[in-house]
C-alpha positions as CSV (number, residue, x, y, z in Angstrom):
1,M,11.7,-2.2,-9.8
2,K,9.8,-3.7,-6.7
3,N,10.8,-2.2,-3.9
4,E,7.9,-4.1,-1.1
5,G,8.5,-7.3,0.5
6,T,5.7,-10.0,0.9
7,L,4.4,-9.2,3.9
8,D,4.5,-5.5,3.3
9,R,2.2,-5.5,0.6
10,M,-0.1,-7.8,2.3
11,L,-0.6,-5.2,4.7
12,R,-1.1,-2.4,2.2
13,V,-4.0,-4.5,0.6
14,I,-5.4,-5.0,3.8
15,L,-5.2,-1.7,5.0
16,G,-6.8,-0.1,1.4
17,L,-9.3,-2.5,1.2
18,G,-10.1,-1.4,4.8
19,L,-10.1,1.9,4.1
20,L,-12.1,1.8,0.9
21,S,-14.7,0.2,3.1
22,L,-15.6,3.3,4.4
23,T,-16.6,5.0,1.4
24,V,-19.7,2.0,1.6
25,I,-20.0,0.9,5.3
26,G,-19.5,2.2,8.2
27,P,-19.0,5.9,8.7
28,I,-19.3,6.7,5.0
29,T,-16.9,9.2,4.3
30,A,-14.8,10.3,1.0
31,W,-11.8,10.0,3.2
32,G,-11.8,6.2,2.4
33,Y,-10.3,7.2,-0.7
34,V,-7.3,7.6,0.6
35,G,-7.3,3.8,0.8
36,L,-6.6,3.6,-3.0
37,I,-2.8,4.8,-2.5
38,P,-2.2,1.5,0.0
39,L,-3.4,-0.2,-2.6
40,L,-2.1,0.3,-5.4
41,T,1.5,0.5,-4.2
42,G,0.7,-3.1,-2.3
43,V,-0.9,-4.6,-5.7
44,L,2.0,-2.8,-7.7
45,G,4.9,-3.9,-5.6
46,V,6.5,-0.3,-5.5
47,C,6.5,2.4,-3.2
48,P,7.4,6.1,-4.4
49,L,8.5,7.4,-0.5
50,Y,10.4,4.4,-0.2
51,K,12.1,4.9,-3.5
52,L,12.5,8.4,-2.1
53,F,14.5,8.1,0.9
54,G,16.1,4.8,-0.5
55,L,14.1,2.5,1.7
56,S,13.3,-1.3,0.8
57,T,11.7,-4.1,2.4
58,C,12.2,-6.4,-0.8
59,P,14.7,-9.0,-0.2
60,L,15.5,-9.4,-4.1
61,S,16.1,-5.3,-4.4
62,S,19.3,-5.8,-1.7
63,K,21.4,-7.2,-3.7
């Protein structure tokens, strides 16, 4: 069940892509691969930490 709203998902995808860009441009570092986490959670719409703490930014899941 999705627990991320549209804005939350868009911000995660943008953040993930930004961090992944660090593996190619800028300070080329492996830390950019951390961007896979927000990218995947944003694309899938499910955040395991939200689920663990019972949080949700998705308006449909609050029903």
